[in-house]
Biopython code that builds the backbone (N, CA, C, O; Angstrom):
import numpy as np
from Bio.PDB.StructureBuilder import StructureBuilder

atoms = [
    (1, "MET", "N", (14.091, -11.898, -31.172)),
    (1, "MET", "CA", (14.411, -12.166, -32.545)),
    (1, "MET", "C", (15.900, -11.900, -32.742)),
    (1, "MET", "O", (16.350, -10.757, -32.667)),
    (2, "ASN", "N", (16.643, -12.938, -32.987)),
    (2, "ASN", "CA", (18.085, -12.848, -33.123)),
    (2, "ASN", "C", (18.463, -13.074, -34.583)),
    (2, "ASN", "O", (18.355, -14.188, -35.097)),
    (3, "LEU", "N", (18.911, -12.000, -35.251)),
    (3, "LEU", "CA", (19.286, -12.099, -36.663)),
    (3, "LEU", "C", (20.800, -12.157, -36.776)),
    (3, "LEU", "O", (21.507, -11.373, -36.142)),
    (4, "GLY", "N", (21.290, -13.074, -37.574)),
    (4, "GLY", "CA", (22.715, -13.170, -37.824)),
    (4, "GLY", "C", (23.116, -12.297, -39.004)),
    (4, "GLY", "O", (22.286, -11.609, -39.598)),
    (5, "PHE", "N", (24.412, -12.337, -39.335)),
    (5, "PHE", "CA", (24.914, -11.505, -40.419)),
    (5, "PHE", "C", (24.294, -11.898, -41.760)),
    (5, "PHE", "O", (23.950, -11.028, -42.559)),
    (6, "SER", "N", (24.152, -13.165, -42.005)),
    (6, "SER", "CA", (23.612, -13.602, -43.297)),
    (6, "SER", "C", (22.149, -13.189, -43.462)),
    (6, "SER", "O", (21.743, -12.817, -44.563)),
    (7, "GLU", "N", (21.345, -13.246, -42.390)),
    (7, "GLU", "CA", (19.948, -12.816, -42.478)),
    (7, "GLU", "C", (19.857, -11.310, -42.734)),
    (7, "GLU", "O", (19.028, -10.862, -43.525)),
    (8, "MET", "N", (20.720, -10.525, -42.056)),
    (8, "MET", "CA", (20.722, -9.076, -42.255)),
    (8, "MET", "C", (21.124, -8.730, -43.691)),
    (8, "MET", "O", (20.534, -7.839, -44.301)),
    (9, "LEU", "N", (22.111, -9.420, -44.225)),
    (9, "LEU", "CA", (22.557, -9.189, -45.596)),
    (9, "LEU", "C", (21.440, -9.518, -46.595)),
    (9, "LEU", "O", (21.254, -8.800, -47.578)),
    (10, "PHE", "N", (20.715, -10.580, -46.349)),
    (10, "PHE", "CA", (19.595, -10.967, -47.210)),
    (10, "PHE", "C", (18.502, -9.898, -47.183)),
    (10, "PHE", "O", (17.978, -9.527, -48.233)),
    (11, "ILE", "N", (18.154, -9.400, -45.995)),
    (11, "ILE", "CA", (17.123, -8.359, -45.873)),
    (11, "ILE", "C", (17.582, -7.090, -46.590)),
    (11, "ILE", "O", (16.776, -6.427, -47.242)),
    (12, "PHE", "N", (18.869, -6.743, -46.478)),
    (12, "PHE", "CA", (19.398, -5.556, -47.142)),
    (12, "PHE", "C", (19.260, -5.678, -48.657)),
    (12, "PHE", "O", (18.844, -4.720, -49.308)),
    (13, "PHE", "N", (19.595, -6.821, -49.229)),
    (13, "PHE", "CA", (19.488, -7.011, -50.679)),
    (13, "PHE", "C", (18.039, -6.977, -51.138)),
    (13, "PHE", "O", (17.753, -6.431, -52.204)),
    (14, "ILE", "N", (17.125, -7.538, -50.376)),
    (14, "ILE", "CA", (15.698, -7.493, -50.734)),
    (14, "ILE", "C", (15.212, -6.044, -50.724)),
    (14, "ILE", "O", (14.510, -5.618, -51.642)),
    (15, "ALA", "N", (15.584, -5.283, -49.687)),
    (15, "ALA", "CA", (15.179, -3.883, -49.599)),
    (15, "ALA", "C", (15.788, -3.082, -50.739)),
    (15, "ALA", "O", (15.138, -2.188, -51.282)),
    (16, "LEU", "N", (17.032, -3.390, -51.111)),
    (16, "LEU", "CA", (17.689, -2.698, -52.221)),
    (16, "LEU", "C", (16.960, -2.967, -53.536)),
    (16, "LEU", "O", (16.804, -2.065, -54.358)),
    (17, "LEU", "N", (16.520, -4.192, -53.731)),
    (17, "LEU", "CA", (15.780, -4.516, -54.949)),
    (17, "LEU", "C", (14.407, -3.854, -54.979)),
    (17, "LEU", "O", (13.962, -3.405, -56.036)),
    (18, "ILE", "N", (13.729, -3.789, -53.834)),
    (18, "ILE", "CA", (12.370, -3.237, -53.788)),
    (18, "ILE", "C", (12.391, -1.716, -53.907)),
    (18, "ILE", "O", (11.650, -1.151, -54.712)),
    (19, "PHE", "N", (13.232, -1.045, -53.115)),
    (19, "PHE", "CA", (13.181, 0.416, -53.035)),
    (19, "PHE", "C", (14.210, 1.109, -53.926)),
    (19, "PHE", "O", (14.026, 2.282, -54.253)),
    (20, "GLY", "N", (15.252, 0.453, -54.320)),
    (20, "GLY", "CA", (16.256, 1.081, -55.168)),
    (20, "GLY", "C", (17.328, 1.768, -54.334)),
    (20, "GLY", "O", (17.128, 2.015, -53.144)),
    (21, "PRO", "N", (18.474, 2.078, -54.956)),
    (21, "PRO", "CA", (19.597, 2.658, -54.229)),
    (21, "PRO", "C", (19.364, 4.108, -53.788)),
    (21, "PRO", "O", (20.008, 4.546, -52.834)),
    (22, "LYS", "N", (18.482, 4.866, -54.429)),
    (22, "LYS", "CA", (18.255, 6.266, -54.056)),
    (22, "LYS", "C", (17.328, 6.381, -52.841)),
    (22, "LYS", "O", (17.510, 7.287, -52.028)),
    (23, "LYS", "N", (16.362, 5.511, -52.699)),
    (23, "LYS", "CA", (15.393, 5.577, -51.595)),
    (23, "LYS", "C", (15.883, 4.881, -50.335)),
    (23, "LYS", "O", (15.400, 5.192, -49.246)),
    (24, "LEU", "N", (16.813, 3.963, -50.444)),
    (24, "LEU", "CA", (17.241, 3.164, -49.289)),
    (24, "LEU", "C", (17.835, 4.005, -48.156)),
    (24, "LEU", "O", (17.479, 3.759, -47.004)),
    (25, "PRO", "N", (18.730, 4.993, -48.407)),
    (25, "PRO", "CA", (19.245, 5.817, -47.296)),
    (25, "PRO", "C", (18.131, 6.622, -46.605)),
    (25, "PRO", "O", (18.141, 6.770, -45.383)),
    (26, "GLU", "N", (17.181, 7.135, -47.382)),
    (26, "GLU", "CA", (16.075, 7.902, -46.797)),
    (26, "GLU", "C", (15.199, 7.007, -45.912)),
    (26, "GLU", "O", (14.781, 7.417, -44.829)),
    (27, "ILE", "N", (14.934, 5.820, -46.367)),
    (27, "ILE", "CA", (14.134, 4.878, -45.575)),
    (27, "ILE", "C", (14.894, 4.489, -44.305)),
    (27, "ILE", "O", (14.300, 4.370, -43.234)),
    (28, "GLY", "N", (16.187, 4.293, -44.429)),
    (28, "GLY", "CA", (17.004, 3.969, -43.255)),
    (28, "GLY", "C", (16.957, 5.077, -42.202)),
    (28, "GLY", "O", (16.846, 4.796, -41.009)),
    (29, "ARG", "N", (17.043, 6.355, -42.649)),
    (29, "ARG", "CA", (16.950, 7.482, -41.711)),
    (29, "ARG", "C", (15.581, 7.515, -41.030)),
    (29, "ARG", "O", (15.493, 7.729, -39.821)),
    (30, "GLN", "N", (14.527, 7.305, -41.795)),
    (30, "GLN", "CA", (13.181, 7.322, -41.221)),
    (30, "GLN", "C", (13.002, 6.203, -40.201)),
    (30, "GLN", "O", (12.395, 6.404, -39.149)),
    (31, "ILE", "N", (13.527, 5.037, -40.514)),
    (31, "ILE", "CA", (13.431, 3.920, -39.563)),
    (31, "ILE", "C", (14.238, 4.233, -38.304)),
    (31, "ILE", "O", (13.794, 3.954, -37.191)),
    (32, "GLY", "N", (15.423, 4.812, -38.484)),
    (32, "GLY", "CA", (16.251, 5.188, -37.330)),
    (32, "GLY", "C", (15.568, 6.219, -36.439)),
    (32, "GLY", "O", (15.575, 6.089, -35.215)),
    (33, "GLU", "N", (14.975, 7.252, -37.057)),
    (33, "GLU", "CA", (14.259, 8.274, -36.284)),
    (33, "GLU", "C", (13.068, 7.667, -35.543)),
    (33, "GLU", "O", (12.811, 8.015, -34.390)),
    (34, "ALA", "N", (12.347, 6.768, -36.194)),
    (34, "ALA", "CA", (11.200, 6.121, -35.552)),
    (34, "ALA", "C", (11.654, 5.288, -34.356)),
    (34, "ALA", "O", (10.998, 5.285, -33.314)),
    (35, "LEU", "N", (12.786, 4.574, -34.506)),
    (35, "LEU", "CA", (13.301, 3.783, -33.385)),
    (35, "LEU", "C", (13.739, 4.671, -32.223)),
    (35, "LEU", "O", (13.527, 4.322, -31.062)),
    (36, "ILE", "N", (14.356, 5.831, -32.533)),
    (36, "ILE", "CA", (14.774, 6.766, -31.476)),
    (36, "ILE", "C", (13.554, 7.314, -30.740)),
    (36, "ILE", "O", (13.554, 7.383, -29.511)),
    (37, "GLN", "N", (12.514, 7.704, -31.483)),
    (37, "GLN", "CA", (11.299, 8.211, -30.842)),
    (37, "GLN", "C", (10.627, 7.138, -29.994)),
    (37, "GLN", "O", (10.131, 7.425, -28.905)),
    (38, "PHE", "N", (10.611, 5.910, -30.489)),
    (38, "PHE", "CA", (10.013, 4.817, -29.729)),
    (38, "PHE", "C", (10.798, 4.575, -28.441)),
    (38, "PHE", "O", (10.208, 4.374, -27.379)),
    (39, "LYS", "N", (12.127, 4.594, -28.535)),
    (39, "LYS", "CA", (12.959, 4.387, -27.345)),
    (39, "LYS", "C", (12.751, 5.510, -26.328)),
    (39, "LYS", "O", (12.660, 5.257, -25.127)),
    (40, "ARG", "N", (12.676, 6.747, -26.813)),
    (40, "ARG", "CA", (12.460, 7.891, -25.919)),
    (40, "ARG", "C", (11.099, 7.770, -25.213)),
    (40, "ARG", "O", (11.003, 8.004, -24.009)),
    (41, "ALA", "N", (10.063, 7.410, -25.954)),
    (41, "ALA", "CA", (8.727, 7.269, -25.373)),
    (41, "ALA", "C", (8.698, 6.130, -24.356)),
    (41, "ALA", "O", (8.078, 6.257, -23.301)),
    (42, "SER", "N", (9.361, 5.027, -24.667)),
    (42, "SER", "CA", (9.358, 3.906, -23.720)),
    (42, "SER", "C", (10.148, 4.258, -22.455)),
    (42, "SER", "O", (9.775, 3.832, -21.362)),
    (43, "ASN", "N", (11.231, 5.029, -22.588)),
    (43, "ASN", "CA", (11.981, 5.461, -21.397)),
    (43, "ASN", "C", (11.157, 6.409, -20.533)),
    (43, "ASN", "O", (11.199, 6.316, -19.306)),
    (44, "GLU", "N", (10.408, 7.320, -21.155)),
    (44, "GLU", "CA", (9.541, 8.222, -20.398)),
    (44, "GLU", "C", (8.445, 7.449, -19.670)),
    (44, "GLU", "O", (8.137, 7.735, -18.513)),
    (45, "PHE", "N", (7.867, 6.478, -20.348)),
    (45, "PHE", "CA", (6.827, 5.659, -19.730)),
    (45, "PHE", "C", (7.388, 4.869, -18.553)),
    (45, "PHE", "O", (6.755, 4.775, -17.502)),
    (46, "LYS", "N", (8.569, 4.307, -18.736)),
    (46, "LYS", "CA", (9.216, 3.555, -17.664)),
    (46, "LYS", "C", (9.520, 4.455, -16.468)),
    (46, "LYS", "O", (9.305, 4.058, -15.322)),
    (47, "ALA", "N", (10.019, 5.668, -16.730)),
    (47, "ALA", "CA", (10.325, 6.606, -15.645)),
    (47, "ALA", "C", (9.051, 7.006, -14.901)),
    (47, "ALA", "O", (9.058, 7.128, -13.676)),
    (48, "GLN", "N", (7.964, 7.209, -15.639)),
    (48, "GLN", "CA", (6.694, 7.577, -15.007)),
    (48, "GLN", "C", (6.185, 6.443, -14.120)),
    (48, "GLN", "O", (5.710, 6.693, -13.012)),
    (49, "LEU", "N", (6.278, 5.215, -14.589)),
    (49, "LEU", "CA", (5.851, 4.069, -13.775)),
    (49, "LEU", "C", (6.705, 3.948, -12.515)),
    (49, "LEU", "O", (6.178, 3.706, -11.429)),
    (50, "GLU", "N", (8.016, 4.115, -12.654)),
    (50, "GLU", "CA", (8.897, 4.023, -11.488)),
    (50, "GLU", "C", (8.586, 5.111, -10.477)),
    (50, "GLU", "O", (8.624, 4.860, -9.272)),
    (51, "GLU", "N", (8.277, 6.327, -10.948)),
    (51, "GLU", "CA", (7.929, 7.408, -10.027)),
    (51, "GLU", "C", (6.638, 7.106, -9.273)),
    (51, "GLU", "O", (6.547, 7.365, -8.073)),
    (52, "GLU", "N", (5.638, 6.559, -9.967)),
    (52, "GLU", "CA", (4.383, 6.199, -9.306)),
    (52, "GLU", "C", (4.611, 5.112, -8.256)),
    (52, "GLU", "O", (4.019, 5.160, -7.177)),
    (53, "VAL", "N", (5.459, 4.139, -8.563)),
    (53, "VAL", "CA", (5.760, 3.082, -7.589)),
    (53, "VAL", "C", (6.459, 3.679, -6.375)),
    (53, "VAL", "O", (6.150, 3.313, -5.241)),
    (54, "ARG", "N", (7.408, 4.603, -6.602)),
    (54, "ARG", "CA", (8.087, 5.260, -5.468)),
    (54, "ARG", "C", (7.104, 6.049, -4.613)),
    (54, "ARG", "O", (7.192, 6.026, -3.385)),
    (55, "ASN", "N", (6.161, 6.752, -5.259)),
    (55, "ASN", "CA", (5.163, 7.521, -4.501)),
    (55, "ASN", "C", (4.295, 6.601, -3.653)),
    (55, "ASN", "O", (4.008, 6.909, -2.496)),
    (56, "ILE", "N", (3.879, 5.482, -4.218)),
    (56, "ILE", "CA", (3.038, 4.533, -3.481)),
    (56, "ILE", "C", (3.814, 3.946, -2.312)),
    (56, "ILE", "O", (3.276, 3.831, -1.211)),
    (57, "GLU", "N", (5.074, 3.571, -2.535)),
    (57, "GLU", "CA", (5.890, 3.009, -1.454)),
    (57, "GLU", "C", (6.133, 4.037, -0.353)),
    (57, "GLU", "O", (6.109, 3.693, 0.828)),
    (58, "ALA", "N", (6.367, 5.293, -0.729)),
    (58, "ALA", "CA", (6.589, 6.338, 0.276)),
    (58, "ALA", "C", (5.324, 6.567, 1.102)),
    (58, "ALA", "O", (5.402, 6.756, 2.316)),
    (59, "GLU", "N", (4.173, 6.550, 0.458)),
    (59, "GLU", "CA", (2.920, 6.744, 1.185)),
    (59, "GLU", "C", (2.658, 5.583, 2.144)),
    (59, "GLU", "O", (2.215, 5.795, 3.273)),
    (60, "GLU", "N", (2.932, 4.358, 1.695)),
    (60, "GLU", "CA", (2.758, 3.204, 2.574)),
    (60, "GLU", "C", (3.730, 3.259, 3.743)),
    (60, "GLU", "O", (3.382, 2.877, 4.860)),
    (61, "ALA", "N", (4.943, 3.730, 3.494)),
    (61, "ALA", "CA", (5.925, 3.853, 4.577)),
    (61, "ALA", "C", (5.470, 4.891, 5.588)),
    (61, "ALA", "O", (5.624, 4.694, 6.794)),
    (62, "ARG", "N", (4.908, 6.000, 5.104)),
    (62, "ARG", "CA", (4.405, 7.022, 6.037)),
    (62, "ARG", "C", (3.272, 6.475, 6.885)),
    (62, "ARG", "O", (3.180, 6.789, 8.072)),
    (63, "LYS", "N", (2.410, 5.663, 6.294)),
    (63, "LYS", "CA", (1.282, 5.098, 7.039)),
    (63, "LYS", "C", (1.758, 4.108, 8.095)),
    (63, "LYS", "O", (1.204, 4.070, 9.194)),
    (64, "THR", "N", (2.772, 3.310, 7.783)),
    (64, "THR", "CA", (3.227, 2.297, 8.742)),
    (64, "THR", "C", (4.125, 2.893, 9.811)),
    (64, "THR", "O", (4.138, 2.396, 10.937)),
    (65, "ILE", "N", (4.877, 3.942, 9.497)),
    (65, "ILE", "CA", (5.796, 4.528, 10.473)),
    (65, "ILE", "C", (5.053, 5.444, 11.436)),
    (65, "ILE", "O", (5.246, 5.343, 12.648)),
    (66, "ALA", "N", (4.221, 6.321, 10.934)),
    (66, "ALA", "CA", (3.526, 7.289, 11.776)),
    (66, "ALA", "C", (2.414, 6.598, 12.554)),
    (66, "ALA", "O", (1.555, 5.950, 11.958)),
    (67, "PRO", "N", (2.421, 6.730, 13.896)),
    (67, "PRO", "CA", (1.334, 6.147, 14.676)),
    (67, "PRO", "C", (0.054, 6.938, 14.427)),
    (67, "PRO", "O", (0.109, 8.111, 14.059)),
    (68, "PRO", "N", (-1.069, 6.316, 14.620)),
    (68, "PRO", "CA", (-2.313, 7.051, 14.418)),
    (68, "PRO", "C", (-2.414, 8.197, 15.412)),
    (68, "PRO", "O", (-2.030, 8.066, 16.574)),
    (69, "GLU", "N", (-2.925, 9.300, 14.949)),
    (69, "GLU", "CA", (-3.010, 10.474, 15.801)),
    (69, "GLU", "C", (-4.128, 10.296, 16.823)),
    (69, "GLU", "O", (-5.270, 9.998, 16.473)),
    (70, "THR", "N", (-3.773, 10.486, 18.093)),
    (70, "THR", "CA", (-4.764, 10.459, 19.167)),
    (70, "THR", "C", (-4.754, 11.826, 19.811)),
    (70, "THR", "O", (-3.694, 12.436, 19.949)),
    (71, "PRO", "N", (-5.899, 12.314, 20.203)),
    (71, "PRO", "CA", (-5.913, 13.636, 20.822)),
    (71, "PRO", "C", (-5.176, 13.603, 22.160)),
    (71, "PRO", "O", (-5.312, 12.657, 22.936)),
    (72, "ALA", "N", (-4.410, 14.630, 22.409)),
    (72, "ALA", "CA", (-3.657, 14.724, 23.649)),
    (72, "ALA", "C", (-4.627, 15.007, 24.796)),
    (72, "ALA", "O", (-5.597, 15.743, 24.616)),
    (73, "PRO", "N", (-4.376, 14.434, 25.966)),
    (73, "PRO", "CA", (-5.258, 14.720, 27.098)),
    (73, "PRO", "C", (-5.130, 16.183, 27.498)),
    (73, "PRO", "O", (-4.062, 16.787, 27.395)),
    (74, "LYS", "N", (-6.238, 16.729, 27.950)),
    (74, "LYS", "CA", (-6.232, 18.128, 28.362)),
    (74, "LYS", "C", (-5.501, 18.263, 29.686)),
    (74, "LYS", "O", (-5.739, 17.504, 30.626)),
    (75, "ALA", "N", (-4.622, 19.225, 29.742)),
    (75, "ALA", "CA", (-3.887, 19.486, 30.977)),
    (75, "ALA", "C", (-4.705, 20.462, 31.827)),
    (75, "ALA", "O", (-5.179, 21.483, 31.329)),
    (76, "ILE", "N", (-4.861, 20.147, 33.078)),
    (76, "ILE", "CA", (-5.605, 20.998, 33.997)),
    (76, "ILE", "C", (-4.645, 21.490, 35.063)),
    (76, "ILE", "O", (-3.992, 20.701, 35.745)),
    (77, "ALA", "N", (-4.572, 22.768, 35.191)),
    (77, "ALA", "CA", (-3.705, 23.336, 36.216)),
    (77, "ALA", "C", (-4.360, 23.128, 37.575)),
    (77, "ALA", "O", (-5.579, 23.249, 37.703)),
    (78, "LEU", "N", (-3.561, 22.816, 38.590)),
    (78, "LEU", "CA", (-4.106, 22.560, 39.922)),
    (78, "LEU", "C", (-4.740, 23.804, 40.521)),
    (78, "LEU", "O", (-5.650, 23.706, 41.345)),
    (79, "GLU", "N", (-4.270, 24.958, 40.117)),
    (79, "GLU", "CA", (-4.823, 26.193, 40.679)),
    (79, "GLU", "C", (-6.258, 26.431, 40.221)),
    (79, "GLU", "O", (-6.992, 27.161, 40.888)),
    (80, "THR", "N", (-6.678, 25.845, 39.117)),
    (80, "THR", "CA", (-8.024, 26.090, 38.613)),
    (80, "THR", "C", (-9.065, 25.188, 39.262)),
    (80, "THR", "O", (-10.261, 25.424, 39.089)),
    (81, "ILE", "N", (-8.652, 24.160, 40.004)),
    (81, "ILE", "CA", (-9.593, 23.270, 40.651)),
    (81, "ILE", "C", (-9.896, 23.819, 42.044)),
    (81, "ILE", "O", (-8.973, 24.006, 42.836)),
    (82, "PRO", "N", (-11.165, 24.083, 42.362)),
    (82, "PRO", "CA", (-11.495, 24.581, 43.703)),
    (82, "PRO", "C", (-11.231, 23.497, 44.752)),
    (82, "PRO", "O", (-11.331, 22.304, 44.467)),
    (83, "ARG", "N", (-10.895, 23.930, 45.964)),
    (83, "ARG", "CA", (-10.562, 22.990, 47.036)),
    (83, "ARG", "C", (-11.756, 22.135, 47.439)),
    (83, "ARG", "O", (-11.584, 20.982, 47.835)),
    (84, "ASP", "N", (-12.942, 22.674, 47.346)),
    (84, "ASP", "CA", (-14.095, 21.910, 47.794)),
    (84, "ASP", "C", (-14.697, 21.051, 46.674)),
    (84, "ASP", "O", (-15.752, 20.449, 46.876)),
    (85, "ALA", "N", (-14.063, 20.980, 45.509)),
    (85, "ALA", "CA", (-14.559, 20.144, 44.417)),
    (85, "ALA", "C", (-14.346, 18.675, 44.769)),
    (85, "ALA", "O", (-13.345, 18.330, 45.397)),
    (86, "PRO", "N", (-15.284, 17.798, 44.370)),
    (86, "PRO", "CA", (-15.108, 16.370, 44.682)),
    (86, "PRO", "C", (-13.921, 15.793, 43.915)),
    (86, "PRO", "O", (-13.606, 16.219, 42.804)),
    (87, "HIS", "N", (-13.282, 14.827, 44.533)),
    (87, "HIS", "CA", (-12.138, 14.164, 43.911)),
    (87, "HIS", "C", (-12.656, 13.318, 42.749)),
    (87, "HIS", "O", (-13.700, 12.681, 42.891)),
    (88, "PRO", "N", (-11.962, 13.288, 41.594)),
    (88, "PRO", "CA", (-12.484, 12.554, 40.443)),
    (88, "PRO", "C", (-12.560, 11.046, 40.652)),
    (88, "PRO", "O", (-13.305, 10.373, 39.940)),
    (89, "GLU", "N", (-11.815, 10.496, 41.603)),
    (89, "GLU", "CA", (-11.860, 9.051, 41.825)),
    (89, "GLU", "C", (-12.949, 8.650, 42.813)),
    (89, "GLU", "O", (-13.197, 7.459, 43.003)),
    (90, "VAL", "N", (-13.602, 9.620, 43.442)),
    (90, "VAL", "CA", (-14.670, 9.334, 44.384)),
    (90, "VAL", "C", (-15.983, 9.314, 43.607)),
    (90, "VAL", "O", (-16.277, 10.227, 42.835)),
    (91, "ALA", "N", (-16.755, 8.277, 43.820)),
    (91, "ALA", "CA", (-18.024, 8.162, 43.121)),
    (91, "ALA", "C", (-19.151, 8.476, 44.081)),
    (91, "ALA", "O", (-19.649, 7.574, 44.755)),
    (92, "PRO", "N", (-19.568, 9.727, 44.164)),
    (92, "PRO", "CA", (-20.668, 10.052, 45.073)),
    (92, "PRO", "C", (-21.969, 9.485, 44.531)),
    (92, "PRO", "O", (-22.257, 9.590, 43.339)),
    (93, "GLY", "N", (-22.715, 8.909, 45.379)),
    (93, "GLY", "CA", (-24.023, 8.373, 45.020)),
    (93, "GLY", "C", (-23.943, 7.169, 44.115)),
    (93, "GLY", "O", (-24.646, 7.102, 43.107)),
    (94, "ASN", "N", (-23.095, 6.212, 44.460)),
    (94, "ASN", "CA", (-23.009, 5.025, 43.619)),
    (94, "ASN", "C", (-24.051, 3.972, 44.015)),
    (94, "ASN", "O", (-24.009, 2.839, 43.537)),
    (95, "GLY", "N", (-24.953, 4.344, 44.861)),
    (95, "GLY", "CA", (-26.025, 3.435, 45.216)),
    (95, "GLY", "C", (-25.773, 2.690, 46.516)),
    (95, "GLY", "O", (-26.736, 2.201, 47.107)),
    (96, "THR", "N", (-24.558, 2.573, 46.994)),
    (96, "THR", "CA", (-24.274, 1.832, 48.220)),
    (96, "THR", "C", (-23.945, 2.763, 49.368)),
    (96, "THR", "O", (-23.845, 2.323, 50.513)),
    (97, "GLY", "N", (-23.775, 4.042, 49.078)),
    (97, "GLY", "CA", (-23.436, 4.977, 50.128)),
    (97, "GLY", "C", (-21.937, 4.983, 50.425)),
    (97, "GLY", "O", (-21.492, 5.693, 51.327)),
    (98, "GLU", "N", (-21.164, 4.213, 49.690)),
    (98, "GLU", "CA", (-19.722, 4.159, 49.907)),
    (98, "GLU", "C", (-19.010, 4.790, 48.716)),
    (98, "GLU", "O", (-19.517, 4.785, 47.594)),
    (99, "SER", "N", (-17.838, 5.327, 48.982)),
    (99, "SER", "CA", (-17.036, 5.849, 47.874)),
    (99, "SER", "C", (-16.090, 4.755, 47.409)),
    (99, "SER", "O", (-15.779, 3.821, 48.149)),
    (100, "LEU", "N", (-15.644, 4.887, 46.185)),
    (100, "LEU", "CA", (-14.747, 3.892, 45.624)),
    (100, "LEU", "C", (-13.333, 4.003, 46.184)),
    (100, "LEU", "O", (-12.629, 3.000, 46.305)),
    (101, "THR", "N", (-12.925, 5.206, 46.520)),
    (101, "THR", "CA", (-11.577, 5.419, 47.066)),
    (101, "THR", "C", (-11.665, 6.331, 48.264)),
    (101, "THR", "O", (-12.720, 6.883, 48.579)),
    (102, "ALA", "N", (-10.568, 6.471, 48.904)),
    (102, "ALA", "CA", (-10.516, 7.356, 50.074)),
    (102, "ALA", "C", (-10.619, 8.791, 49.612)),
    (102, "ALA", "O", (-10.230, 9.094, 48.484)),
    (103, "PRO", "N", (-11.132, 9.691, 50.444)),
    (103, "PRO", "CA", (-11.233, 11.100, 50.065)),
    (103, "PRO", "C", (-9.837, 11.683, 49.858)),
    (103, "PRO", "O", (-8.870, 11.201, 50.449)),
    (104, "PRO", "N", (-9.727, 12.710, 49.028)),
    (104, "PRO", "CA", (-8.420, 13.302, 48.760)),
    (104, "PRO", "C", (-7.837, 13.948, 49.998)),
    (104, "PRO", "O", (-8.551, 14.456, 50.862)),
    (105, "THR", "N", (-6.528, 13.912, 50.057)),
    (105, "THR", "CA", (-5.830, 14.556, 51.179)),
    (105, "THR", "C", (-5.211, 15.841, 50.696)),
    (105, "THR", "O", (-5.054, 16.048, 49.493)),
    (106, "GLU", "N", (-4.857, 16.705, 51.624)),
    (106, "GLU", "CA", (-4.214, 17.961, 51.299)),
    (106, "GLU", "C", (-2.817, 17.695, 50.730)),
    (106, "GLU", "O", (-2.109, 16.827, 51.240)),
    (107, "PRO", "N", (-2.412, 18.411, 49.704)),
    (107, "PRO", "CA", (-1.045, 18.264, 49.220)),
    (107, "PRO", "C", (-0.055, 18.724, 50.275)),
    (107, "PRO", "O", (-0.350, 19.639, 51.044)),
    (108, "THR", "N", (1.090, 18.113, 50.319)),
    (108, "THR", "CA", (2.084, 18.434, 51.367)),
    (108, "THR", "C", (2.677, 19.809, 51.183)),
    (108, "THR", "O", (3.112, 20.408, 52.165)),
    (109, "GLY", "N", (2.717, 20.343, 49.972)),
    (109, "GLY", "CA", (3.313, 21.649, 49.727)),
    (109, "GLY", "C", (2.388, 22.806, 50.012)),
    (109, "GLY", "O", (2.825, 23.950, 49.885)),
    (110, "ARG", "N", (1.136, 22.593, 50.390)),
    (110, "ARG", "CA", (0.161, 23.671, 50.580)),
    (110, "ARG", "C", (-0.312, 23.751, 52.029)),
    (110, "ARG", "O", (-1.509, 23.907, 52.270)),
    (111, "GLN", "N", (0.533, 23.655, 52.932)),
    (111, "GLN", "CA", (0.115, 23.709, 54.321)),
    (111, "GLN", "C", (-0.123, 25.159, 54.733)),
    (111, "GLN", "O", (0.677, 26.044, 54.428)),
    (112, "GLY", "N", (-1.212, 25.383, 55.416)),
    (112, "GLY", "CA", (-1.545, 26.681, 55.960)),
    (112, "GLY", "C", (-1.975, 27.693, 54.897)),
    (112, "GLY", "O", (-1.961, 28.890, 55.183)),
    (113, "ALA", "N", (-2.341, 27.297, 53.742)),
    (113, "ALA", "CA", (-2.722, 28.253, 52.719)),
    (113, "ALA", "C", (-4.169, 28.604, 52.767)),
    (113, "ALA", "O", (-4.637, 29.405, 51.958)),
]
sb = StructureBuilder()
sb.init_structure("model")
sb.init_model(0)
sb.init_chain("A")
sb.init_seg("    ")
for serial, (resi, resn, name, xyz) in enumerate(atoms, 1):
    if name == "N":
        sb.init_residue(resn, " ", resi, " ")
    sb.init_atom(name, np.array(xyz, "f"), 0.0, 1.0, " ", f" {name:<3s}", serial, name[0])
structure = sb.get_structure()
């Protein structure tokens, strides 16, 4: 709504005739205060919406950047495995009497132990 000077002057004269010269300044102050409160409320609402959008975008960014958590494989120390334990790649009793891989060999660093 775009009002020119002549339209504003016409509205002022109509208001002056309806409310009188004593009430017009008071009405103007009340209208001004109402406009200030409306502007403040709309700015707060706008700020709240922008904050919610930022929170949603940050959460989506965290979901796309962070890889899904997978459990880490358990580390087994070589000292805890007994020497006579079967090798994990050998399939004893697979029905054919053959193993899938060759039997494990002694590590080169453990000679004569």
